[in-house]
C-alpha positions as CSV (number, residue, x, y, z in Angstrom):
1,K,70.4,65.7,88.7
2,P,72.1,66.2,91.8
3,V,73.1,69.7,92.5
4,K,75.6,70.5,95.2
5,V,75.1,73.7,97.4
6,G,75.2,76.8,95.8
7,E,74.1,75.5,92.6
8,S,70.6,76.4,91.1
9,W,68.2,74.4,88.5
10,S,65.4,75.9,86.6
11,P,62.3,73.2,87.8
12,D,59.5,71.4,85.7
13,L,56.8,74.4,86.0
14,D,53.7,72.3,83.8
15,D,52.2,71.0,87.3
16,L,52.2,74.3,88.9
17,V,50.7,76.1,86.1
18,K,47.9,73.7,85.8
19,S,47.7,73.2,89.6
20,M,46.5,77.5,90.0
21,G,43.0,76.6,89.8
22,D,39.8,77.1,87.7
23,G,39.9,80.8,89.1
24,M,42.9,81.3,87.3
25,A,44.9,81.1,84.1
26,I,48.5,80.9,83.5
27,D,50.2,81.5,80.3
28,A,52.4,78.4,80.6
29,K,55.1,80.1,78.3
30,S,55.8,82.7,80.5
31,A,56.7,80.5,83.7
32,K,60.0,80.5,85.1
33,G,61.9,79.7,87.5
34,T,65.1,79.2,89.5
35,M,65.5,76.9,92.8
36,T,68.9,76.8,94.5
37,L,70.1,74.1,97.5
38,K,71.4,76.5,99.6
39,S,72.3,73.7,102.5
40,V,72.6,70.3,103.4
41,E,72.7,69.1,106.7
42,K,72.5,65.9,108.9
43,R,69.9,65.7,111.7
44,E,69.2,62.9,113.8
45,G,71.1,60.4,111.4
46,R,69.1,62.0,108.3
47,E,70.0,64.5,105.4
48,F,68.2,67.4,104.7
49,A,68.5,70.4,102.3
50,R,67.2,73.6,102.3
51,V,66.5,74.9,99.2
52,V,64.6,78.0,98.1
53,G,63.3,79.3,94.7
54,K,61.6,82.3,92.8
55,I,58.7,81.5,90.5
56,E,57.4,84.3,87.9
57,M,54.6,83.7,85.8
58,E,51.6,85.5,84.2
59,A,47.9,85.5,84.5
60,T,45.7,86.0,81.2
61,K,42.2,85.0,83.1
62,L,40.8,85.7,86.6
63,G,37.7,84.1,87.0
64,P,35.4,84.7,84.2
65,L,37.5,87.4,83.2
66,D,39.9,87.5,80.2
67,L,42.4,90.1,80.7
68,G,43.8,92.3,78.1
69,K,47.3,92.6,79.5
70,P,48.5,89.8,81.5
71,L,49.5,90.4,85.2
72,P,52.5,89.0,86.5
73,L,52.8,86.9,89.7
74,V,55.5,85.9,91.5
75,M,56.2,82.8,94.0
76,E,58.7,82.6,96.4
77,I,59.5,79.8,97.9
78,D,61.9,78.7,101.0
79,S,61.6,75.2,102.3
80,D,63.4,72.4,104.4
81,F,63.4,68.9,104.0
82,C,64.2,65.7,104.6
83,Y,65.5,64.6,101.1
84,E,66.2,61.0,101.6
85,G,63.1,60.1,103.1
86,G,61.8,58.5,106.2
87,A,61.8,61.3,108.0
88,I,58.7,64.0,107.8
89,D,60.2,66.9,109.6
90,G,60.0,70.0,107.4
91,S,59.3,73.6,107.2
92,L,57.7,75.6,103.7
93,K,56.7,79.0,103.3
94,I,55.7,80.3,100.4
95,V,55.3,84.3,99.9
96,F,52.7,85.2,96.7
97,A,52.6,88.5,95.3
98,A,50.1,89.7,92.3
99,K,50.3,93.3,90.7
100,G,49.1,95.3,87.8
101,T,46.5,96.4,86.1
102,S,45.0,94.9,82.6
103,P,41.8,96.1,80.6
104,V,39.0,93.8,80.5
105,S,35.9,93.6,78.1
106,S,32.6,91.7,79.9
107,D,29.0,91.6,79.2
108,G,29.8,94.6,76.5
109,Q,31.4,96.7,79.1
110,E,34.8,97.8,79.1
111,F,36.8,98.3,82.5
112,E,39.8,97.9,84.0
113,V,41.3,95.1,86.7
114,A,43.6,96.8,89.2
115,L,45.5,93.5,91.2
116,D,47.6,93.9,94.1
117,M,48.0,91.6,96.7
118,K,50.4,89.4,99.0
119,V,49.3,86.5,100.2
120,E,52.2,84.6,102.7
121,G,51.8,80.8,103.9
122,N,54.1,78.9,106.6
123,G,54.1,75.4,107.4
124,I,55.9,72.9,109.7
125,K,55.7,69.4,109.8
126,K,57.2,67.5,113.0
127,A,57.1,63.9,113.7
128,V,54.9,63.3,116.8
129,K,57.7,61.4,119.1
């Protein structure tokens, strides 16, 4: 569905949840997110959009460990891309954070997992002229 600058929407998060990898299981029902079209501008005859968003979800498993209490995860996204195709120029910034504690039971032992991490990534694509 087309949106106007300033409007927000809830993205389909099924593929994101599935793509979290073998090392982490996500509670699909907990996943929620909002994306917002911040701006649209013309560059070199093509339309570019800046989209920002925030996605929240809960991890129920880390590696082989089943978590007794889900751990909250937050992903913040800031992207700039040519939405009409034909140009590969664009940028993407992602900040992924996870913080919390959970009781865990493994091999007959009880312990607590504490997670406090923040990962930031930046990518820029530029066409070689």
